N, C-alpha and C positions, 0 to 999 in steps of 0.2 A: 132826824138822823142825817148826818152828812157823810157821804161816801165819795172818796177821791181816788181816781186811778191815774197813774203816771209812770211812764218809762223814765227811770231816774238817770239813764245814760252813764251809769257807773259813777255818778257824782262829779262829772266833768265840770259842772257849774256849781261847785260845792257850796260856796257861801250863799248864793242866791237860793239854792235848793233847801238848805237848812233853814234859812229865814222863812221861806214859803211854808214848809211843813209845820213850823212853829205857829205861824199866824193863821194858817188856813182852817184850823180848828176842826179837823176831820174826826168823826167818830170811828170810821173805818178807812184806813189808808192802804191802798193796794199798789205796790211798787214792783216794777219789772226792772231788770238789769241792775241788781244789787250785788255787792261783793262783801265777803266776810273773810278775814284772815286773822284768826284769833292769836296766832303765834308771832305776829309782827306788831310794831308800833303803829300809831296812827299817822296819817300824812299821805302824801302823793306817791303814786307808783305809775308805771307805764305798762300798758298792754301792747304787745307787739304781735303782728300777724301779717305775713306776706307783704312786708314793706310799710304797713300801717302802724303808726304809733299814736296811742290815745291815752291822755292822762286819766287816771282812775283813782278813786279813794278805796284803798284796799280794805278798810274797815268801815265802809259806809253803813252797814247794818247797825253797828255799835254806835256810830255817830248820830244816826237818826233816832235810835233808841234813847240816847242821852238827851236829844232835843225834845223828846216826847215822854217825859217821866210818868205821865198819867196814862200811858198805854202799855199793853202787853204786845211784845213782838214775836212773830213767827217767821223763821227763815227756812226756805225750801230750796235747797241747792239742786242744780242740774249737772254740775261738773266741777272738777277741781283741777286747776291748771296753774300756770306760772305767770306772775307779774314781775316787774323789774324795778329796783331802786338803784339806778346806775347799772352796775354789772351784777349786783346782788339779786338773786332769785327769791321771790316771795311765793309761797304756796297759798293760793286763795281759792275760795269757792264762789261760784256765780249762780244766781238764781232769782227767785221771787222773795219778797218780804211783805208781810201783812201786819199792820199795827191796829189794834182794837182798843178803844178807850176802856179803862178798867171798870167803869160803871156799867158797861154792857157785859153780858154773860155769853161766852162762847159755849154753846150746848152740844154742838156736833161739828166735826170737821173731817176732811179727807184731802190727801195730797197724792197725786200720781202723775206719771209721765203720759203726755199726750203724743209725744214723738220720741222714739228711741228709749234709752235707759241711762242711768247715771254713769257718767264718765269719770272714773277715779284717777286716770293717768294722763290727763290733759283735757283741753277744752273740747276735743272731739272733731270729727270731720263734718264739713257742711253737707246737708243741713244738720246742725248740732242738736243735741237733746233738748227737749222742751217739756215743761211741766205746768200744772195748774193747781191752785189751792182753793178749796171751797169750805166756807164756814157757815154755820147757822148761829145767828146772834139773837139773844133775847134782850129786848129793850124793856127795862123795868118801868120807864116813864110811860110807855105805851101799852105795857102788859101784852106784848105780842112779839113774834119772832119773824126774822127775815133771813133768807139765805143769800150769800154773796160769794161769787166765784170770780177769779181772775186768772188770766193765762198770758204767757208770752209766746206767741205763735212762732213757728219755725221760720227761719230766714233761708230762702233759696236764692243763690247767686243769679239764677235765671230770671228772677222777678217775683211778683206777688200774685201771679195768675194761679188758677186752680190746678192742683196736681192730685194724684191718688194719695200722696202722703198728707196733703192738707185735708182731704176728705176724711181720711182715717183720724186725723187730729181732731176734727170737729166732732166725729162720732165718739171719740174717747172723752172729749170735754163734756159732751152731753151725758155720757155714762157716769162720769165722776159726779156731776151735779145730781144725777138721779140717786146716788148713794147717800146724799145728805139732805136734799130738798124733799119734804114730804108731799109737796103739792098743796094747793089750796091756800097758800100764803105767798107773800112777795118773794120774788127772785130777781137778783141783779147779776148779770154776767158782763165782765168788762176786761179791758187790758189792751195790750199791743198785739193785735191778731196777725199783723203782717199780711193782710189780704186786701183785695179790692172790694168796693161796695157791692158788686154783683156776684160775689163769691157764693158758691154752694154752701159754704159755712153757715150763712144766715138762713138758708132753707132748712138745714138740719136743726139749728137752734130754734127755729120757728115752731118745730114740733113740740117744744116745751112751752109754747105760748109767748116766746120772747120777740120783741121788736126793738130795733136800734134807734136810739135817741139822736145819734149824730146825723145819719142820713135822713132820719125821719123829720128832722128840723131844718133840712136843706143846707146843712153845713158841709163845706167842701175841703176843709183844711184842718188837720190835727198836728201839723208840724210847725216849728218855730223858724225864725230867720237863720238859725244855726244849721238847718237842714238844707243843703244846696242842690239836691237832686230833684228830678221830676217825680210826680206821683205823691200827692200830699195827704193821702189817706194811710192810716196805720192803726189808729186807736178807736175803739168803739165801746159803747156802754148800752147794754140791752136790758129791758125790764119786761116783766109780765104785767097784765092789767091790774093785779092787786097792788102794785106799787103806785102810790099816790105822789106824783111828781109836783113838788112846790117850785123847784128851780133846777134847770139844767144848763150848764155852761161849759163850753170849750174855752179854757182860760187863755186869753191873749197875752196878758201881762200880769205878773212878771214872767219873763222867759227863764226857766230854771233847768232846761234840758233842750235837746233837739226835738222833743215831743212836747205838745201842750198837755197840761193836766185836764182831765175830765172831772167836773164837779157836779154832784147830784145831791140835792136836798129833798128829803121825802117827809111826808107827814104821816 
């Protein structure tokens, strides 16, 4: 089974992103920063916030779904706000997306907020709402199940250091996993955590038997050349000992976001 986690950056590098998800051949694709705007046409829109303007694909969820016709897609919104096409406002939702190959059976799942709650009237105040999605997948080829969870951790303008909100977030993530994962079988937890490698988040997740493959392999950079700030850690992939790792890679090329994809092959 191949599992990929990636912050899609709202599809800002749209063509490269779509090409990558097509050829990467993931069985389970965990995406953060995905948009859905079912009442508007496809194409580019602009996200505006405090002087920042960022090109976004308002229907990225549908576009990735079209690129992966052999997968079932699950969209998990955190908020509903406004994008712009020129002066025209577009109502769009922002959140997580999970795509699972149809030959795999999703036999349990849970979605919940790890910080805040759904914001229906705008993107929300910083730190904005964040959620996580957890699925239990049965592989018919291996006649076994594995649980996979991913999260987009809260963004704090003050930085990525530990805060009470981040500790509560980690506890909420662990609690969500516990609602789906029965124990005694493989567990993978991944995503853009927005924390540093020494975060208490990892101590909390370690109680589930999880250890991180990024820092555990001495890797120091999960950001691409499109990210110009200091602090190159954001994305992590943790596994329990039951997960038999055949390959783990922080994908250097192609660059399809300001984050690098995390790729895990398991046997």
